[in-house]
N, C-alpha and C positions, 0 to 999 in steps of 0.2 A: 304303723305306716308312714312315712316320709313328713316332715317338716318342709316346708318352700321358704325361703329365707330370700328378701329381694334389697339388691345394692344399693348407696347410695348412689346420686347421679354424678358426674366426672368431677366438678367440683365442690358435692356437698353442700351446696347454700341454696335458696329459693329462688337463686338467675340460673339453677338447673333446667327452670319448667322454661319454654320457649315462650320470647315475646316477655320478658319478667327481670327488670335490669332497676337498679338498685346505691341507691347513691348517700350521701353521710356530712355532716359537717360539723362539726367544734364548737367551746368556747371554753377552750382552756382552767381560763379564770377567773369562768361562770361556775365552773365543773357541771355542764349543758354540752346538750346537744340531738341532734335533729334526725332526724333514720325518714327516709321518703322509697315507697318502692313506684316505680313507673311503668307500666304498660308500654312496651309498642307501640301497640294501639288501644281504643279503649277496652277492658273490661270488666266482664259484667259480674257485679259485685254482692256479694252482702254482710251482714255484722250479725253476729252473738252479744249482747250485754247479759254479764250474769254480776257482777260483784255491787259490791252497797256502793263505790263512791266513784262512777265514772265520770272521768271526762272528752267531754264527744265533740267535735263539729258537724254538722252534714251527716247524719247517722240514722236522722226521722226517715232522710231521701229514699235511703235502702227502700225500708217497710214493701211491703208485696206491692201494698193497694194507690202505692206513689205513684209517679209518672220514670222518673229516674231511676235505669236498670244499671248502666255502666258506670263506669268513672276515669277518673284521666289520671291520678295520683290516688293514693293513699298513705299519709303520714305519723308517725311514730313520732312525741318529744318527748321531750323535758320541760322543765320550767311553770312546771303547774298553770292556770289559767295563764302567763304570762307566755307558754309556749303554746299556746291556740291560735299566735301571729304568723304560726310560722304554715302553715296553710294557705292566710293570706299572702304571701310570699310567692308561694310554689302555685298559685290558681293565677297573680299576675302575672308572671313569669311566664306560662302557659298557652294563656290569654292574649298574650304583645304577640305567637305566635301562628294563632289560628286554632287552639287545644281546645277543645270543648265540646259541649254543647249545643249545636246549632239551630240557628232559627230561622225559618223560612221566610225569605226576601229579604233579609241582611245579611249584612258581613260580618258581625257582634256575634262573640262567643259567650258561652259562659261555661269553663273547665266547673266540672265538679271530683273535689277533692277533702275526700273525709280524713279526719282524725280522731286522734285520741291520743291524752298524753299523761306522763307520771309527775310523779311527785318525789324532786330533787333541791327543794328550796332550804334546807340546814344538812348538806351534804357539805359545809364551812365555805363552798368557795363565794367568788363576788359575788356578790347578786343587788347591789347598789347600784341600778341602773335608768334609777329614775323612771320615767316620760318615756326611753326608747329602748326598751327590750331588742335584744341579741335577734329574738326567733324570727323573724320575719327576714330580715337578710340571711341567717343558715338557713333560715327555706332554701332561701334561691341556692346557697353555694349547694347545698347538699344536691340536688336537681341539674346542678352544673358537670355532679360526681360522678352521675349515674353512670354506672354499669355492670360489669359480671361479675367480676372481682367486686371485693370490698372486707373492710376487718372483722374482727367482733372482738368479745370481751369490754375492753375500754373507750368507745365507738359511738359515732353519732346520740343517739337518743338514752344510750346504756353507756353512757360514757360516764356521767352522776349517779346513776343506781344502784342500790342494795336490795341484794336478796334473803331477806334474812339473818340470821346474823353475818353475815359473808357478802365483799364484794357482791354486786349484779352485776349486770353489760348485756352486750346485746351477741344476740346465740341464733344460729341458720342453720337448716339443715334441706337433705330431700333422699328421693326412694325414687325409684327405678318400680312400679306399678305393673300389675299386670297388660297384655295388650298394648306394649308400647308405652304409655300415659305414662308423667311424672307428678310426682306431688311435691311441695318445696315446702317449708314453714320461715318464718323470723320472726323473734319473740323480744321484747327488751324487756326481761327479767328484774324486774326491783318491787318482788311480794315479800306482805307482812309473815305470810307461811314458810320456814324455812326448806331448801331443796335438799338435806341430805339426811341420811337417817339416822335419827339420836346416837350419838356415841361411836359414829363410825364414821368415813369417808367416801362412802358410796352414795350413791345420788339414790333418789326416789328413783329416774330414771332410767336407771343405769339396766335395769334388764330390756330395756330399747337401744341400745350402744350397738352403733353401729361404725366400719371401719379406726376399733378403737378411740372414736371423737371424745371422746371422754379419759382416756390417757390407762381404758383397759380396763371397767370397772370387775370384771374379775376375779382383781388379785384383792382384791377389798372387801372383807367382810361384813356379816349382816350381823345385824344384834341380836339375840334372842332372849328373850321374848325383845319386842318394839315396847315402848313406855306408853301406856292410855293419852300422858295431859301431849297432846295437840302441838300445846305453845312453846315445847322443849325447838331454842336457836330459833327462835322468832324476834320478831324486829320489838325490842321493851319499849314500850311508853309510846305503842304506836296509836291515832288516831284517827279516824273516817278520813278520805282521804288525802292518803299520806301516804300509799301504796297501791300499786296494781301491777297487774301482770298487759302489758300490751302486745299484739302480735297479728299476724299475716298470714294466713295461708293459700298457695296457687294452686293451679293445676293446669296444662294446657286441654284437660278434655273439656266437650262444647258445650255446656251445663245452659240449663235455664237458670232466671232469674230464684223460680223453686230449689231448684236443687242447690245452686250453690247457697244458699239458707242454709238448707239443711249440709251440708258439710261445714258452716260456721258452726253450727249448734254440736255435732260430732264433735269436731275441734278442739271444742271446748273443753272436752277430756282429757286431754292431752296436760293440761294442766294441771287439772285433779292426778294425774300419774307423772307432776314431778315438781309440787308442793305438797307441803301438809301444815297447816288448813290451808284449803284455797276458796274464793269466792267469797271470802268474810265484807261484814260488814266496812271493814277500817280498806279493800282492795275495791279497784275498779275496772277488775278482769272485760276484757275487751279483744274478742277475734275476729278479724276480717276476712272474705275470704272471695279470691279473684277467679277467676273461670277469661283465661285468656283466648282459647276456645281454636283452636290451630287445629286438633285433635278429633274427630269425631266417634261419638257415643255408637257403641250397638242401640237399634230399634227394639220393640216389646220381643217375649215379654226378659230380656236379660240385660234392661237397663236399667231396671232398679235394684237386682244386683250389685251392676259396677259402682250404680253412684253409690251404694252402700261400702265397699269393697273401699273406694275412693275415701270417704270421708273417715276407715278409720285407720287408715294410713295419714291423714291429713292428723290424726289425734296423735299417734302413734310421732308422728315429725316434731310436730308439736311440742312436746313432751320432750324431745330431743334435744332442742332449740333453745329453748328453758334452761336446761341445765348446760349446754355447751357457752351458751352466756359466762354463766357462773365460772365455768374450768377456765374459759380465755380470759377472765378479768383480771386485773394486776390491782394490785394493794392502790388505794388512793386516800389518803390523810386518815383518817378513824378506821375506812371498811378496811379491814382485809381479806389480801385477796385467799382462793380457794387452796391455791396451789401453794401459797406462802404460812396458812394451819393447819392445811398436812400433811408438808413438808414432802408433797409430789410434782 
């Protein structure tokens, strides 16, 4: 029986999904930054939270029982609690340009901008910002930089990230799905757990690699047997709330809010394919899912099967994005890059 292999999109980025742009901004002195995912129109959205120490803004409103089911942007940021100000800047910029949830009989709008943050406060950067953290400004700058091309590794929310014992970063990937659909993923990788197999340069996500995006993982041997200790190469001395992997998956398929939520839930398995251990008390693992709705899904009875296919691809693509963020990262301070550690 033949095996069907799907190819990445032209850019191998989440922006291969029609209607998705990404912008980033950094404060190199603070070793922190912001990444903004911006749909060209409002996108159906959902979120799934699995980690034990999440930091979020406006995620409750994405619940199925709530009024709002579409967003104007999604923000990923460093800075821990201070980073939550990034969404305020993004909302202000969008609102000033008339983008947002509209109200009857008024010109006012309310931009819907959910956000997740990661912890990078102890990475050696200058965080002596007093009462004026840079994140509101960084959010606006990131939004102004939005486009289809963007940097990976030490960029945006991934600038100050660490992934286990290695330097973390921003990663992204895409795949051309059946029936003309596209699935993309973006991840800021800052997990407690390790993204590589113990005693090896091989990523846990290696089986999902496409287009040599991880340097050709077939060259790296798999240790046999793998140790039972799940904490090998994870962060030492980690505390709850000091780690997380935060990400966004997107598709151009026209999904309902409930279907989008299912995609977010299935995509969380991508973290489990890329990080060991995952969803720990120390992490704040979060996945946002977006549907730009530019391509119609088939009617019943084939629709649930297509949603399942998109969710499975979202998980695989998110795993690739997590590993790619680490692979593309560069050494920063004491955080050693994958390529420097393994000489690849």
